[in-house]
Structures are given as C-alpha cells and as structure tokens.
C-alpha positions as CSV (number, residue, x, y, z in Angstrom):
1,M,9.6,-34.2,2.4
2,S,6.4,-32.4,2.6
3,W,5.6,-28.9,4.2
4,S,4.3,-30.2,6.8
5,Q,6.8,-32.8,7.8
6,Y,8.7,-29.7,7.5
7,R,6.7,-27.8,10.0
8,E,7.3,-31.0,12.4
9,C,10.7,-31.6,11.4
10,G,11.6,-27.6,13.1
11,M,9.5,-28.8,16.2
12,V,10.5,-32.4,16.5
13,L,14.3,-32.6,15.2
14,G,15.3,-29.3,16.2
15,K,17.4,-26.5,13.7
16,S,20.2,-28.4,13.9
17,N,18.9,-31.4,12.4
18,C,17.2,-29.7,10.0
19,S,19.6,-28.3,7.3
20,Q,19.8,-31.6,5.3
21,A,15.6,-31.8,5.3
22,I,15.1,-28.3,4.1
23,N,17.4,-28.7,1.1
24,S,14.7,-31.3,0.4
25,L,11.7,-29.3,1.1
26,E,8.8,-29.1,-1.5
27,L,7.3,-25.9,-1.8
28,P,3.1,-26.0,-1.7
29,T,2.0,-25.5,-4.5
30,C,0.9,-21.9,-4.2
31,L,4.4,-21.0,-3.5
32,S,6.3,-23.2,-6.1
33,P,6.8,-21.2,-9.7
34,G,4.6,-22.1,-12.6
35,K,2.6,-24.6,-10.7
36,R,-1.0,-23.3,-10.0
37,G,-2.3,-26.6,-9.1
38,G,-6.0,-25.3,-10.4
39,R,-6.3,-22.4,-8.3
40,M,-6.4,-18.6,-8.9
41,A,-3.3,-17.1,-9.4
42,G,-2.0,-15.5,-5.7
43,V,-1.6,-11.7,-5.4
44,F,0.2,-9.8,-2.6
45,E,-1.0,-6.7,-1.2
46,V,1.9,-4.6,0.5
47,Y,1.7,-0.9,2.2
48,V,3.2,1.6,3.1
49,K,1.9,4.5,5.6
50,T,2.9,7.9,5.8
51,H,1.5,11.4,7.4
52,F,1.8,15.1,6.5
53,S,-0.1,18.4,8.6
54,A,-2.1,20.4,6.4
55,A,-4.8,22.9,6.4
56,H,-8.3,22.9,4.2
57,S,-11.4,24.4,4.3
58,L,-14.4,22.5,2.3
59,K,-16.3,25.1,0.2
60,G,-19.7,24.8,0.2
61,Y,-19.8,22.6,3.7
62,P,-23.0,23.6,5.6
63,G,-20.6,23.4,8.9
64,D,-17.7,24.3,10.4
65,C,-16.1,22.6,8.2
66,A,-16.2,25.3,5.6
67,H,-14.0,27.4,7.9
68,L,-10.0,26.9,7.7
69,H,-8.7,24.4,9.8
70,G,-5.9,21.8,9.6
71,H,-5.3,18.4,10.2
72,N,-2.4,15.9,10.8
73,W,-3.5,13.8,7.8
74,M,-2.5,10.1,7.5
75,V,-2.2,8.2,4.5
76,E,-1.8,4.2,3.5
77,V,-0.8,3.6,0.0
78,F,-1.7,-0.2,-1.0
79,V,0.2,-1.9,-3.6
80,N,-0.7,-5.0,-5.6
81,C,2.5,-7.7,-6.4
82,N,0.9,-10.2,-9.1
83,R,4.9,-12.1,-9.0
84,L,8.0,-11.6,-6.7
85,D,11.6,-10.9,-7.5
86,E,14.2,-13.7,-7.4
87,I,14.5,-12.8,-3.3
88,G,11.4,-13.1,-2.8
89,I,10.1,-9.1,-3.0
90,G,6.8,-7.9,-5.0
91,I,8.0,-4.4,-4.5
92,D,10.7,-2.5,-2.4
93,F,9.2,-0.9,0.2
94,R,11.4,2.0,-0.3
95,D,10.3,2.6,-3.6
96,I,6.9,3.2,-2.6
97,K,8.0,5.5,0.0
98,Q,10.0,7.3,-2.4
99,A,6.8,7.4,-4.6
100,V,4.5,8.9,-1.8
101,K,7.2,11.6,-0.6
102,D,7.4,12.7,-3.6
103,V,3.5,13.0,-4.6
104,L,2.7,14.3,-1.1
105,E,5.7,16.9,-1.8
106,G,4.4,20.8,-0.7
107,F,1.7,19.5,1.0
108,D,3.1,19.4,4.7
109,H,2.1,22.4,6.5
110,C,0.3,24.1,3.7
111,N,-3.6,25.3,2.9
112,L,-4.1,22.4,0.6
113,N,-7.0,24.7,-1.4
114,E,-4.0,26.5,-2.4
115,L,-2.5,23.7,-4.3
116,P,-2.8,23.0,-8.6
117,A,-5.0,20.3,-7.8
118,F,-7.3,21.5,-5.4
119,R,-8.3,24.8,-6.6
120,H,-11.0,23.6,-8.4
121,V,-12.4,20.8,-5.9
122,N,-12.4,20.7,-2.6
123,P,-9.3,18.8,-0.6
124,S,-11.8,16.3,1.1
125,S,-10.2,12.7,2.4
126,E,-11.9,11.5,-1.2
127,N,-10.8,13.7,-3.3
128,I,-7.1,13.8,-1.5
129,A,-7.0,9.5,-2.1
130,K,-8.1,10.0,-5.6
131,F,-5.7,12.4,-6.3
132,L,-2.7,10.3,-5.0
133,Y,-3.9,7.4,-6.5
134,A,-3.8,8.6,-10.1
135,K,-0.2,10.1,-8.9
136,L,1.2,7.3,-7.7
137,G,-0.1,4.8,-10.1
138,E,1.5,7.0,-12.8
139,K,5.4,6.6,-10.8
140,L,4.4,2.6,-9.5
141,N,2.1,0.8,-11.7
142,S,3.4,-1.9,-14.4
143,D,3.1,-5.1,-15.6
144,V,3.8,-6.8,-12.0
145,V,3.1,-3.9,-9.6
146,R,-0.7,-1.7,-9.5
147,V,-1.6,0.7,-6.8
148,S,-4.7,-0.7,-5.4
149,K,-5.9,1.6,-3.1
150,V,-5.3,4.8,-1.1
151,K,-6.3,5.4,2.2
152,V,-6.5,9.4,3.8
153,C,-7.6,10.0,7.3
154,E,-8.2,13.1,8.9
155,T,-8.4,12.0,12.2
156,P,-7.4,8.1,13.2
157,G,-11.2,7.1,13.2
158,A,-12.7,9.2,9.9
159,G,-11.1,9.0,6.4
160,A,-11.4,7.9,2.9
161,S,-10.5,5.2,0.3
162,Y,-9.4,5.2,-3.1
163,W,-9.5,2.2,-5.9
164,E,-10.6,1.4,-9.1
165,E,-12.1,-1.6,-10.1
C-alpha cells in the first residue's frame, strides 16, 4: 500500500476497515529508517517556552534602561534532533524543561546584574540568550541532539535570539 492509498483508506474505508491496510503500510522515504532517496538527512526541531521575572539595568545605555527596571522575561529554547528514538521522540520535552529550570535557577525575582554571569557584562536580552545557549548546550548536546537557538524576550514584541553556525 502506498502512502497516498493509506490516506485515502481513512476517508474511503473508514477506521474499522483500515487495520489490515495499515499493517501493509509503506512509509514514505523520508520516514523510512536508513532510506534517504537522494535527499538530505532531515532534522527535527523541538522547543519549549518558559518565563521568569527579574530586574536589570544596562550600564552605559543612553536612556531609561540604564536605571534598574524589571521585565517578565520569556525564553524559548530550540533543540535540533537528527534522529528519533524507537518510540518516535528526538528528546523528551521534560529533559529540556528540566535543563532550562536548572540553568535559570536563581534568575527569578532577582537583579540580574548581581548574578556572577552578568557582573562584568550587561544582562541584555542578547547576553542572556548567549549565556543560556552555552549552559544549555553543556547539559543537552550529544551526538543526537543539539541546542540550536535560544530566544529571550523582554516584552512580547521585543527580544533577541542567539545561535551558532
């Protein structure tokens, strides 16, 4: 049975008549293990979102941001997976969430300028994203998964992303 025949099966035969057809299903080349059909290897990108509330000031900034102020920071962590495990998962979302929680420990309800990571560099969205990228990479990167990007937003409409090429 071809992939298009399988899709039609659900519409034409109904679910109860499809069980036999599903057993003979031929996966498309992109889902078949070890078969690339001349295509580039695919990559899955998974992500988690979280947030924390913290204050910061930007030393040397010519404006209000030089003064201590706070944000409800939003963080998105993207992880590339080059293959899936036997149940079809690249990396468990819980593993990413736990790593993010571990790295962000101490960030919530504090003055970011007082954290060791930002004593000599401004805790800008850019620098926070770069810091998180490095620390999360230490925790998560392997031969199968790699932190691909970290996005940090001060507001819903303003933020910065960091990744390495």
